[in-house]
KOLKEGU-100494 format. One line per 8 residues: number of its first residue (from 1); their letters; for each residue x, y, z of C-alpha. Coordinates in Angstrom, 3 decimals. Layout:
NUM	A	X,Y,Z; ...
***
This chain:
1	MKLLLIED	0.215,-0.030,-0.105; 1.173,3.470,-0.837; 0.250,6.625,1.328; 1.157,9.850,0.312; 1.335,12.266,3.188; 1.151,16.000,2.766; 2.125,17.520,5.654; 4.650,20.134,6.494
9	NTAMQTTL	6.406,19.339,10.089; 9.073,17.455,9.367; 9.058,15.858,12.912; 5.836,14.890,11.962; 7.129,13.316,8.383; 9.732,11.415,9.851; 7.915,10.226,12.846; 5.220,8.835,10.349
17	QRSFERRG	7.318,7.476,7.522; 9.164,5.420,10.048; 5.823,4.097,11.585; 4.127,3.233,8.535; 7.319,1.504,7.077; 8.001,-0.546,9.944; 4.589,-1.518,9.106; 5.259,-2.577,5.259
25	LQVVLCGD	3.591,0.687,3.734; 5.162,2.899,1.665; 5.112,6.609,2.048; 5.598,9.373,-0.374; 6.438,12.937,1.063; 5.079,16.850,0.278; 5.685,19.354,2.561; 4.205,21.992,0.206
33	GARALDRW	0.436,22.858,-0.659; 1.606,24.416,-3.527; 2.947,21.188,-4.822; 0.404,18.789,-3.217; -1.683,18.128,-6.390; 1.728,17.599,-8.780; 2.648,14.920,-6.066; -0.542,13.260,-6.072
41	RASLPDVV	-1.122,13.152,-9.539; 2.629,11.344,-10.029; 2.427,9.239,-6.856; -0.874,7.423,-7.609; -1.562,6.707,-3.772; -3.797,4.456,-2.072; -4.351,6.705,0.456; -3.786,10.632,1.601
49	LLDLSLPG	-3.180,11.923,4.900; -3.551,15.297,4.492; -2.604,18.128,7.358; -5.002,21.458,6.613; -2.388,24.132,7.555; 0.162,24.141,4.723; 2.424,26.571,3.000; 1.625,27.824,-0.165
57	RDGLQVLA	-1.782,26.437,-0.332; -4.613,25.379,2.404; -5.040,21.657,3.018; -8.727,21.988,2.172; -8.252,24.348,-1.052; -5.589,20.983,-1.929; -8.753,18.601,-1.268; -11.384,20.905,-2.999
65	DARAEGLA	-9.153,20.770,-6.137; -8.148,17.421,-6.125; -11.682,16.578,-5.976; -12.845,18.997,-9.162; -10.322,17.056,-11.077; -11.645,13.974,-10.123; -9.147,12.276,-7.947; -10.807,10.117,-5.769
73	TPVIILTA	-8.170,8.529,-3.615; -9.261,8.328,-0.041; -8.411,11.069,2.425; -7.621,11.327,5.840; -7.345,14.715,7.268; -4.994,15.079,10.387; -5.019,18.334,12.128; -4.969,20.227,15.202
81	RGTVGDRI	-8.503,21.699,14.001; -10.299,19.457,15.833; -13.898,21.428,16.219; -16.770,20.032,15.448; -17.030,22.925,12.637; -13.675,21.798,11.342; -14.690,18.000,10.769; -17.775,18.660,9.270
89	LGLNTGAD	-16.289,21.634,6.798; -13.178,18.707,5.827; -15.783,16.200,5.468; -18.086,18.401,3.240; -15.120,19.205,0.944; -14.524,15.471,0.078; -12.498,14.130,2.875; -13.542,10.574,3.585
97	DYLAKPFD	-12.394,10.781,7.644; -11.017,13.155,10.356; -8.125,12.206,13.108; -7.356,15.032,15.168; -3.656,15.810,16.287; -2.336,14.374,18.545; -3.576,10.967,17.826; -2.433,7.495,18.256
105	LDELEARV	-0.298,5.855,15.657; -2.097,2.071,15.781; -5.450,4.226,15.124; -4.044,5.913,12.359; -2.977,2.861,11.262; -6.091,0.996,11.380; -8.178,3.615,9.726; -5.691,4.017,6.961
113	RALARRST	-5.878,-0.004,6.371; -9.979,0.197,6.643; -10.287,2.988,4.200; -8.280,0.963,1.544; -10.206,-2.052,1.930; -13.304,0.115,1.408; -12.002,1.760,-1.754; -10.943,-1.597,-2.927
121	AGTTDSPL	-14.122,-3.421,-2.290; -16.032,-0.436,-4.370; -13.749,-1.258,-7.692; -14.004,-3.487,-9.840; -11.231,-5.310,-12.401; -11.644,-2.558,-14.687; -9.002,0.528,-14.568; -11.914,2.962,-15.627
129	ADGPAFGG	-14.162,1.994,-12.489; -16.201,4.963,-10.940; -14.450,7.728,-12.846; -16.571,10.193,-14.989; -17.578,9.922,-18.688; -17.865,12.102,-21.303; -17.962,12.201,-25.383; -16.301,8.406,-25.291
137	LRLAADSG	-13.939,8.949,-22.604; -13.528,8.058,-19.038; -11.463,9.112,-16.321; -10.125,6.798,-13.925; -10.985,7.532,-10.581; -7.887,5.674,-8.948; -5.346,6.799,-11.115; -6.249,9.790,-12.830
145	AVYHQGQP	-5.771,8.610,-16.221; -7.678,9.618,-19.284; -9.336,6.373,-21.408; -10.832,6.692,-24.796; -12.575,3.445,-25.972; -10.487,1.447,-23.397; -7.385,2.657,-24.284; -5.119,5.573,-22.194
153	LELAPREG	-4.632,9.003,-23.825; -1.334,9.898,-24.238; -1.191,13.320,-22.181; 1.585,15.546,-20.956; 1.184,16.176,-17.198; -0.272,19.818,-17.957; -2.808,18.414,-20.827; -4.118,15.785,-18.092
161	ALLRALLA	-4.616,18.364,-15.512; -6.443,20.330,-18.055; -8.283,17.653,-19.068; -9.550,16.223,-15.850; -10.420,19.640,-14.774; -12.938,19.722,-17.843; -14.522,16.119,-17.336; -15.145,17.165,-13.787
169	RPGQALAK	-17.930,19.697,-15.183; -18.718,18.744,-18.826; -20.467,21.260,-20.577; -19.738,23.774,-18.201; -17.300,26.849,-19.358; -14.524,27.186,-16.603; -12.748,30.567,-16.609; -8.928,30.630,-17.934
177	ERLSELVF	-7.611,31.999,-14.460; -9.407,28.871,-12.573; -7.956,26.533,-15.270; -4.691,27.867,-14.724; -4.633,27.777,-11.227; -5.425,24.203,-11.561; -2.879,23.355,-14.556; -0.228,25.280,-13.099
185	AGEAEVQS	-0.340,24.755,-9.869; 2.419,25.862,-7.487; 4.199,27.371,-10.505; 5.542,30.885,-10.302; 5.567,33.503,-13.278; 3.111,31.551,-15.410; 2.395,33.798,-18.495; -1.060,34.632,-18.884
193	DAIEVVAY	-1.501,33.021,-22.304; 0.041,29.669,-20.970; -3.420,27.846,-20.961; -3.950,28.568,-24.323; -0.772,26.510,-25.194; -1.955,23.533,-23.234; -5.584,23.980,-24.783; -4.487,23.998,-28.522
201	RLRKKLAA	-2.688,20.809,-27.540; -5.214,19.167,-25.937; -7.787,20.066,-28.947; -5.273,18.171,-31.290; -5.324,15.067,-29.463; -8.954,15.006,-28.646; -9.745,15.426,-32.433; -10.035,11.723,-32.741
209	TGARLVTL	-12.465,11.464,-29.699; -16.047,12.090,-28.793; -15.229,15.207,-27.045; -14.005,18.725,-28.017; -12.217,21.540,-26.576; -14.337,24.824,-26.863; -13.171,27.979,-26.453; -15.754,30.539,-25.154
217	RGLGYLLQ	-14.092,34.423,-25.528; -14.698,36.228,-22.098; -15.594,32.848,-20.401; -13.258,30.316,-20.688; -12.960,26.738,-21.792; -15.745,23.901,-21.705; -15.518,20.261,-22.632; -18.658,19.307,-25.491
225	ADG	-19.204,16.185,-27.035; -19.429,15.873,-30.837; -22.907,15.939,-32.148
***
């Protein structure tokens, strides 16, 4: 099992990594909220452990953006914000479980394994299970890969991020500014027209599918089914 630990406290990182690795789990670390989504997409974890107080981007925003992209990995929030209101907000944003600091490591491991079992039991042998579908495209909820007629589309990371964001709201226009935040998450000094380059390349790769990337002047982009 692979865990993604998004936590900026180095002592907590070290403690949890050593503890879980002794128990046979692989741990990928990320201490920056601005880089969390990139690490999430790249590592394909079975469970994400997410702190809320992160540099670069708040943990709740990381979670909201991940769910908007269609990343369905089970998430346990680990945070010192332990009020009922905080727990409700985290769960409503898309978390699967919530554990307030300080916590017991045995309890955390039990919750991780329970979430992983529940996630596995809820999937089929198909890598396409549970993801949104549109215009002949389907997003694999577990990996974030996009498939067309059962075959994975060959997409660059930024093209994949743009397509996942559009697949989350097919037929709805998404502003260029919002898409830029998702596609270039954590990158500094991104030119205003950079998203147009990514959209141009993605549009060409969608030409043979049943979906089209449409530009709406003054609004942004939307994904539209042919016909």
